[in-house]
Backbone atoms as SQL, in Angstrom:
CREATE TABLE atoms (id INTEGER PRIMARY KEY, chain TEXT, resi INTEGER, resn TEXT, atom TEXT, x REAL, y REAL, z REAL);
INSERT INTO atoms VALUES
  (1, 'A', 1, 'UNK', 'N', 13.290, -8.475, -1.300),
  (2, 'A', 1, 'UNK', 'CA', 12.959, -8.379, 0.109),
  (3, 'A', 1, 'UNK', 'C', 11.627, -9.091, 0.354),
  (4, 'A', 2, 'UNK', 'N', 11.620, -9.960, 1.297),
  (5, 'A', 2, 'UNK', 'CA', 10.402, -10.691, 1.649),
  (6, 'A', 2, 'UNK', 'C', 9.543, -9.845, 2.593),
  (7, 'A', 3, 'UNK', 'N', 8.250, -9.927, 2.399),
  (8, 'A', 3, 'UNK', 'CA', 7.317, -9.193, 3.253),
  (9, 'A', 3, 'UNK', 'C', 7.121, -9.983, 4.538),
  (10, 'A', 4, 'UNK', 'N', 7.219, -9.282, 5.666),
  (11, 'A', 4, 'UNK', 'CA', 7.022, -9.924, 6.962),
  (12, 'A', 4, 'UNK', 'C', 5.591, -10.445, 7.067),
  (13, 'A', 5, 'UNK', 'N', 5.443, -11.634, 7.611),
  (14, 'A', 5, 'UNK', 'CA', 4.131, -12.270, 7.718),
  (15, 'A', 5, 'UNK', 'C', 3.133, -11.404, 8.476),
  (16, 'A', 6, 'UNK', 'N', 3.578, -10.712, 9.509),
  (17, 'A', 6, 'UNK', 'CA', 2.667, -9.899, 10.319),
  (18, 'A', 6, 'UNK', 'C', 2.082, -8.740, 9.510),
  (19, 'A', 7, 'UNK', 'N', 2.769, -8.321, 8.452),
  (20, 'A', 7, 'UNK', 'CA', 2.281, -7.215, 7.622),
  (21, 'A', 7, 'UNK', 'C', 0.951, -7.575, 6.964),
  (22, 'A', 8, 'UNK', 'N', 0.767, -8.835, 6.607),
  (23, 'A', 8, 'UNK', 'CA', -0.497, -9.265, 6.004),
  (24, 'A', 8, 'UNK', 'C', -1.656, -9.059, 6.977),
  (25, 'A', 9, 'UNK', 'N', -1.416, -9.363, 8.236),
  (26, 'A', 9, 'UNK', 'CA', -2.444, -9.186, 9.259),
  (27, 'A', 9, 'UNK', 'C', -2.773, -7.705, 9.440),
  (28, 'A', 10, 'UNK', 'N', -1.742, -6.876, 9.520),
  (29, 'A', 10, 'UNK', 'CA', -1.977, -5.439, 9.658),
  (30, 'A', 10, 'UNK', 'C', -2.745, -4.903, 8.452),
  (31, 'A', 11, 'UNK', 'N', -2.369, -5.333, 7.252),
  (32, 'A', 11, 'UNK', 'CA', -3.034, -4.840, 6.044),
  (33, 'A', 11, 'UNK', 'C', -4.509, -5.252, 6.026),
  (34, 'A', 12, 'UNK', 'N', -4.802, -6.479, 6.417),
  (35, 'A', 12, 'UNK', 'CA', -6.208, -6.907, 6.493),
  (36, 'A', 12, 'UNK', 'C', -6.996, -6.025, 7.453),
  (37, 'A', 13, 'UNK', 'N', -6.416, -5.736, 8.608),
  (38, 'A', 13, 'UNK', 'CA', -7.101, -4.911, 9.621),
  (39, 'A', 13, 'UNK', 'C', -7.292, -3.479, 9.118),
  (40, 'A', 14, 'UNK', 'N', -6.316, -2.962, 8.391),
  (41, 'A', 14, 'UNK', 'CA', -6.435, -1.608, 7.837),
  (42, 'A', 14, 'UNK', 'C', -7.532, -1.583, 6.780),
  (43, 'A', 15, 'UNK', 'N', -7.561, -2.587, 5.896),
  (44, 'A', 15, 'UNK', 'CA', -8.615, -2.640, 4.873),
  (45, 'A', 15, 'UNK', 'C', -10.000, -2.759, 5.501),
  (46, 'A', 16, 'UNK', 'N', -10.094, -3.458, 6.612),
  (47, 'A', 16, 'UNK', 'CA', -11.369, -3.604, 7.327),
  (48, 'A', 16, 'UNK', 'C', -11.708, -2.377, 8.167),
  (49, 'A', 17, 'UNK', 'N', -10.786, -1.400, 8.173),
  (50, 'A', 17, 'UNK', 'CA', -10.928, -0.158, 8.958),
  (51, 'A', 17, 'UNK', 'C', -10.990, -0.429, 10.456),
  (52, 'A', 18, 'UNK', 'N', -10.363, -1.523, 10.875),
  (53, 'A', 18, 'UNK', 'CA', -10.278, -1.857, 12.291),
  (54, 'A', 18, 'UNK', 'C', -8.979, -1.303, 12.901),
  (55, 'A', 19, 'UNK', 'N', -8.077, -0.834, 12.046),
  (56, 'A', 19, 'UNK', 'CA', -6.803, -0.262, 12.486),
  (57, 'A', 19, 'UNK', 'C', -6.423, 0.808, 11.478),
  (58, 'A', 20, 'UNK', 'N', -5.666, 1.785, 11.941),
  (59, 'A', 20, 'UNK', 'CA', -5.201, 2.816, 11.010),
  (60, 'A', 20, 'UNK', 'C', -3.745, 2.547, 10.635),
  (61, 'A', 21, 'UNK', 'N', -3.381, 3.007, 9.462),
  (62, 'A', 21, 'UNK', 'CA', -1.991, 2.860, 9.026),
  (63, 'A', 21, 'UNK', 'C', -1.073, 3.630, 9.969),
  (64, 'A', 22, 'UNK', 'N', -1.521, 4.766, 10.455),
  (65, 'A', 22, 'UNK', 'CA', -0.712, 5.579, 11.366),
  (66, 'A', 22, 'UNK', 'C', -0.364, 4.813, 12.642),
  (67, 'A', 23, 'UNK', 'N', -1.240, 3.894, 13.066),
  (68, 'A', 23, 'UNK', 'CA', -1.008, 3.116, 14.288),
  (69, 'A', 23, 'UNK', 'C', -0.202, 1.843, 14.028),
  (70, 'A', 24, 'UNK', 'N', 0.224, 1.639, 12.797),
  (71, 'A', 24, 'UNK', 'CA', 1.002, 0.458, 12.437),
  (72, 'A', 24, 'UNK', 'C', 2.450, 0.657, 12.873),
  (73, 'A', 25, 'UNK', 'N', 3.070, -0.349, 13.467),
  (74, 'A', 25, 'UNK', 'CA', 4.473, -0.218, 13.878),
  (75, 'A', 25, 'UNK', 'C', 5.387, 0.114, 12.697),
  (76, 'A', 26, 'UNK', 'N', 6.357, 0.958, 12.949),
  (77, 'A', 26, 'UNK', 'CA', 7.294, 1.384, 11.906),
  (78, 'A', 26, 'UNK', 'C', 8.020, 0.208, 11.262),
  (79, 'A', 27, 'UNK', 'N', 8.204, -0.867, 12.008),
  (80, 'A', 27, 'UNK', 'CA', 8.943, -2.029, 11.490),
  (81, 'A', 27, 'UNK', 'C', 8.218, -2.753, 10.360),
  (82, 'A', 28, 'UNK', 'N', 6.907, -2.518, 10.204),
  (83, 'A', 28, 'UNK', 'CA', 6.161, -3.195, 9.133),
  (84, 'A', 28, 'UNK', 'C', 5.479, -2.224, 8.168),
  (85, 'A', 29, 'UNK', 'N', 5.635, -0.927, 8.373),
  (86, 'A', 29, 'UNK', 'CA', 4.941, 0.052, 7.522),
  (87, 'A', 29, 'UNK', 'C', 5.288, -0.100, 6.044),
  (88, 'A', 30, 'UNK', 'N', 6.549, -0.278, 5.724),
  (89, 'A', 30, 'UNK', 'CA', 6.936, -0.397, 4.311),
  (90, 'A', 30, 'UNK', 'C', 6.347, -1.665, 3.693),
  (91, 'A', 31, 'UNK', 'N', 6.294, -2.738, 4.469),
  (92, 'A', 31, 'UNK', 'CA', 5.692, -3.976, 3.969),
  (93, 'A', 31, 'UNK', 'C', 4.191, -3.792, 3.739),
  (94, 'A', 32, 'UNK', 'N', 3.525, -3.110, 4.658),
  (95, 'A', 32, 'UNK', 'CA', 2.086, -2.855, 4.514),
  (96, 'A', 32, 'UNK', 'C', 1.836, -1.991, 3.278),
  (97, 'A', 33, 'UNK', 'N', 2.680, -0.981, 3.063),
  (98, 'A', 33, 'UNK', 'CA', 2.550, -0.148, 1.860),
  (99, 'A', 33, 'UNK', 'C', 2.725, -0.992, 0.608),
  (100, 'A', 34, 'UNK', 'N', 3.682, -1.907, 0.629),
  (101, 'A', 34, 'UNK', 'CA', 3.911, -2.765, -0.534),
  (102, 'A', 34, 'UNK', 'C', 2.678, -3.626, -0.815),
  (103, 'A', 35, 'UNK', 'N', 2.049, -4.137, 0.227),
  (104, 'A', 35, 'UNK', 'CA', 0.825, -4.923, 0.051),
  (105, 'A', 35, 'UNK', 'C', -0.305, -4.055, -0.501),
  (106, 'A', 36, 'UNK', 'N', -0.418, -2.835, -0.005),
  (107, 'A', 36, 'UNK', 'CA', -1.446, -1.915, -0.483),
  (108, 'A', 36, 'UNK', 'C', -1.218, -1.577, -1.956),
  (109, 'A', 37, 'UNK', 'N', 0.029, -1.321, -2.321),
  (110, 'A', 37, 'UNK', 'CA', 0.353, -1.006, -3.714),
  (111, 'A', 37, 'UNK', 'C', 0.073, -2.203, -4.618),
  (112, 'A', 38, 'UNK', 'N', 0.329, -3.404, -4.126),
  (113, 'A', 38, 'UNK', 'CA', 0.028, -4.608, -4.902),
  (114, 'A', 38, 'UNK', 'C', -1.482, -4.740, -5.116),
  (115, 'A', 39, 'UNK', 'N', -2.273, -4.378, -4.106),
  (116, 'A', 39, 'UNK', 'CA', -3.728, -4.436, -4.251),
  (117, 'A', 39, 'UNK', 'C', -4.226, -3.421, -5.274),
  (118, 'A', 40, 'UNK', 'N', -3.589, -2.263, -5.350),
  (119, 'A', 40, 'UNK', 'CA', -3.959, -1.279, -6.376),
  (120, 'A', 40, 'UNK', 'C', -3.601, -1.843, -7.751),
  (121, 'A', 41, 'UNK', 'N', -2.411, -2.380, -7.874),
  (122, 'A', 41, 'UNK', 'CA', -1.968, -2.945, -9.160),
  (123, 'A', 41, 'UNK', 'C', -2.865, -4.089, -9.619),
  (124, 'A', 42, 'UNK', 'N', -3.386, -4.856, -8.660),
  (125, 'A', 42, 'UNK', 'CA', -4.277, -5.985, -8.985),
  (126, 'A', 42, 'UNK', 'C', -5.723, -5.555, -9.198),
  (127, 'A', 43, 'UNK', 'N', -6.032, -4.298, -8.891),
  (128, 'A', 43, 'UNK', 'CA', -7.392, -3.818, -9.038),
  (129, 'A', 43, 'UNK', 'C', -8.291, -4.133, -7.846),
  (130, 'A', 44, 'UNK', 'N', -7.703, -4.612, -6.758),
  (131, 'A', 44, 'UNK', 'CA', -8.469, -4.935, -5.552),
  (132, 'A', 44, 'UNK', 'C', -8.984, -3.676, -4.868),
  (133, 'A', 45, 'UNK', 'N', -8.146, -2.632, -4.858),
  (134, 'A', 45, 'UNK', 'CA', -8.556, -1.326, -4.325),
  (135, 'A', 45, 'UNK', 'C', -8.170, -0.254, -5.332),
  (136, 'A', 46, 'UNK', 'N', -8.819, 0.890, -5.241),
  (137, 'A', 46, 'UNK', 'CA', -8.512, 2.003, -6.144),
  (138, 'A', 46, 'UNK', 'C', -7.399, 2.870, -5.556),
  (139, 'A', 47, 'UNK', 'N', -6.875, 3.765, -6.368),
  (140, 'A', 47, 'UNK', 'CA', -5.861, 4.689, -5.864),
  (141, 'A', 47, 'UNK', 'C', -6.457, 5.612, -4.802),
  (142, 'A', 48, 'UNK', 'N', -7.754, 5.902, -4.924),
  (143, 'A', 48, 'UNK', 'CA', -8.421, 6.740, -3.924),
  (144, 'A', 48, 'UNK', 'C', -8.531, 5.991, -2.591),
  (145, 'A', 49, 'UNK', 'N', -8.864, 4.697, -2.671),
  (146, 'A', 49, 'UNK', 'CA', -8.926, 3.889, -1.446),
  (147, 'A', 49, 'UNK', 'C', -7.541, 3.775, -0.810),
  (148, 'A', 50, 'UNK', 'N', -6.516, 3.620, -1.635),
  (149, 'A', 50, 'UNK', 'CA', -5.140, 3.580, -1.137),
  (150, 'A', 50, 'UNK', 'C', -4.845, 4.841, -0.346),
  (151, 'A', 51, 'UNK', 'N', -5.151, 5.992, -0.934),
  (152, 'A', 51, 'UNK', 'CA', -4.880, 7.266, -0.269),
  (153, 'A', 51, 'UNK', 'C', -5.652, 7.374, 1.045),
  (154, 'A', 52, 'UNK', 'N', -6.890, 6.916, 1.052),
  (155, 'A', 52, 'UNK', 'CA', -7.712, 6.957, 2.260),
  (156, 'A', 52, 'UNK', 'C', -7.139, 6.044, 3.348),
  (157, 'A', 53, 'UNK', 'N', -6.713, 4.856, 2.967),
  (158, 'A', 53, 'UNK', 'CA', -6.229, 3.881, 3.942),
  (159, 'A', 53, 'UNK', 'C', -4.806, 4.147, 4.417),
  (160, 'A', 54, 'UNK', 'N', -3.939, 4.580, 3.506),
  (161, 'A', 54, 'UNK', 'CA', -2.526, 4.777, 3.833),
  (162, 'A', 54, 'UNK', 'C', -2.232, 6.218, 4.263),
  (163, 'A', 55, 'UNK', 'N', -3.040, 7.149, 3.797),
  (164, 'A', 55, 'UNK', 'CA', -2.842, 8.540, 4.199),
  (165, 'A', 55, 'UNK', 'C', -1.896, 9.318, 3.312),
  (166, 'A', 56, 'UNK', 'N', -1.614, 8.784, 2.142),
  (167, 'A', 56, 'UNK', 'CA', -0.784, 9.489, 1.164),
  (168, 'A', 56, 'UNK', 'C', -1.199, 9.031, -0.224),
  (169, 'A', 57, 'UNK', 'N', -0.876, 9.852, -1.198),
  (170, 'A', 57, 'UNK', 'CA', -1.251, 9.524, -2.576),
  (171, 'A', 57, 'UNK', 'C', -0.523, 8.273, -3.055),
  (172, 'A', 58, 'UNK', 'N', -1.195, 7.534, -3.924),
  (173, 'A', 58, 'UNK', 'CA', -0.578, 6.352, -4.532),
  (174, 'A', 58, 'UNK', 'C', 0.587, 6.813, -5.398),
  (175, 'A', 59, 'UNK', 'N', 1.759, 6.192, -5.248),
  (176, 'A', 59, 'UNK', 'CA', 2.915, 6.622, -6.044),
  (177, 'A', 59, 'UNK', 'C', 2.747, 6.272, -7.519),
  (178, 'A', 60, 'UNK', 'N', 2.830, 7.270, -8.351),
  (179, 'A', 60, 'UNK', 'CA', 2.704, 7.082, -9.796),
  (180, 'A', 60, 'UNK', 'C', 4.099, 7.147, -10.386),
  (181, 'A', 61, 'UNK', 'N', 4.430, 6.181, -11.211),
  (182, 'A', 61, 'UNK', 'CA', 5.752, 6.146, -11.839),
  (183, 'A', 61, 'UNK', 'C', 5.912, 7.334, -12.776),
  (184, 'A', 62, 'UNK', 'N', 7.041, 7.970, -12.671),
  (185, 'A', 62, 'UNK', 'CA', 7.359, 9.078, -13.560),
  (186, 'A', 62, 'UNK', 'C', 7.764, 8.520, -14.920),
  (187, 'A', 63, 'UNK', 'N', 7.299, 9.138, -15.998),
  (188, 'A', 63, 'UNK', 'CA', 7.721, 8.654, -17.324),
  (189, 'A', 63, 'UNK', 'C', 9.219, 8.851, -17.518),
  (190, 'A', 64, 'UNK', 'N', 9.825, 7.924, -18.214),
  (191, 'A', 64, 'UNK', 'CA', 11.242, 8.022, -18.503),
  (192, 'A', 64, 'UNK', 'C', 11.446, 8.173, -20.008),
  (193, 'A', 65, 'UNK', 'N', 12.649, 8.432, -20.415),
  (194, 'A', 65, 'UNK', 'CA', 12.950, 8.578, -21.843),
  (195, 'A', 65, 'UNK', 'C', 12.644, 7.297, -22.611),
  (196, 'A', 66, 'UNK', 'N', 12.721, 6.159, -21.935),
  (197, 'A', 66, 'UNK', 'CA', 12.480, 4.879, -22.609),
  (198, 'A', 66, 'UNK', 'C', 10.988, 4.594, -22.757),
  (199, 'A', 67, 'UNK', 'N', 10.128, 5.439, -22.163),
  (200, 'A', 67, 'UNK', 'CA', 8.686, 5.250, -22.259),
  (201, 'A', 67, 'UNK', 'C', 8.081, 5.883, -23.504),
  (202, 'A', 68, 'UNK', 'N', 8.904, 6.417, -24.378),
  (203, 'A', 68, 'UNK', 'CA', 8.382, 7.060, -25.592),
  (204, 'A', 68, 'UNK', 'C', 7.674, 6.057, -26.479),
  (205, 'A', 69, 'UNK', 'N', 6.668, 6.547, -27.169),
  (206, 'A', 69, 'UNK', 'CA', 5.894, 5.682, -28.063),
  (207, 'A', 69, 'UNK', 'C', 6.479, 5.699, -29.440);
């Protein structure tokens, strides 16, 4: 799934605290979350910043049987 171009603009505004995630249109919320999660994965923002900006905890992958050491 391709991320809608407008989602990048919304994400920039949310990171700048010029807009809230709650005020983001439903049509781009999932794309904005994907961008936020990518920033956590890249180390651009922390999981705490994600929670502050998005309003929910960063999703942590559940361990699976194949994750055994």
